[in-house]
N, C-alpha and C positions, 0 to 999 in steps of 0.2 A: 462917956463912951467906953473908956478903958474898963470900967466896972462891968459893963454889959458884955464886952468881949471876954473878960475873965470868967464871967458866969457861963458863957457859951462853951468856952474851953473846958471848964470844970465839969459841965454836964456831959460833954463828949467823953471826957476822961473817965468819969464814973461808969459810963456804959461800956467802954472798952475794957476797964478793969473787971467788970462783971463777966464779960465774955471770956476773958483770960482765965477766970475762975470756974468756967463751965456753965455759966448762966446764958443759955442760948435763946432766951426769951426777951431779955432786957434790951431795949433799943434806945437811941437818942430821941427823946420826945420833946425837947424844949423848942421854943419858937426861935429858930436860928436863921440868920440871914447871911447873904452874900457868900464869901469864901467858906465860912463855917457851914453853910447849908450844903455845899458839895461834900464836905467831910461827913456831915450827918447822914446824907444819902448813901455814901460809900460804906460807912460803918453799919448802917441798918441793912444794906444789901449783903454784906459779909455775914452778919448775924443770921439772916434768913437762909443763906446758902449753907452755912455750917449746921444750922438746925436741920435742914433737909438731909444733908449728908449723914449726920449723926443718927437720924431716924432710920435711914435706909441701912446703915451699917448694923444697927441694932436688929432690925427686921431680918436681914440676911443672916446674922449670927444665930438668931433663934431658929430660922429655917434649917440651917446646917447642923446646929448643935442639938436641938431637941427633936426636930422632925426628920433629920437625915436627908434633907432635900439638897442634892448637889446641882450645880449649874444655875443657881439663882442669879438674877441680875438686878442691880440697883436701878431705881427709877428716880431721877433727880432732874425735873424740868427746870430750865433756866439756870442750870449750874454748868459752867464751862470749865475747860482745862483738864489737866491730867495730873495724877499723882506722880510725884518725882521721888524716886528712891535714891538716897545718897549714902 
């Protein structure tokens, strides 16, 4: 059982390291159960949201930078919250 838990943690860790390095496609794909399943679902949700936001930021940058379109708006369904400037 301890080996199985360690494998689950390692798999989740590898996915979060990939995201930290900018890989917004990599998700936790292992057969994970119980408490680790909640972590897997959370990490995968974060990856999807970050990927959506990155796509929209890139799209808006191109609109403003190359097409001089001002007033564009990002479309990010199922992404909640606000940017916090510190």
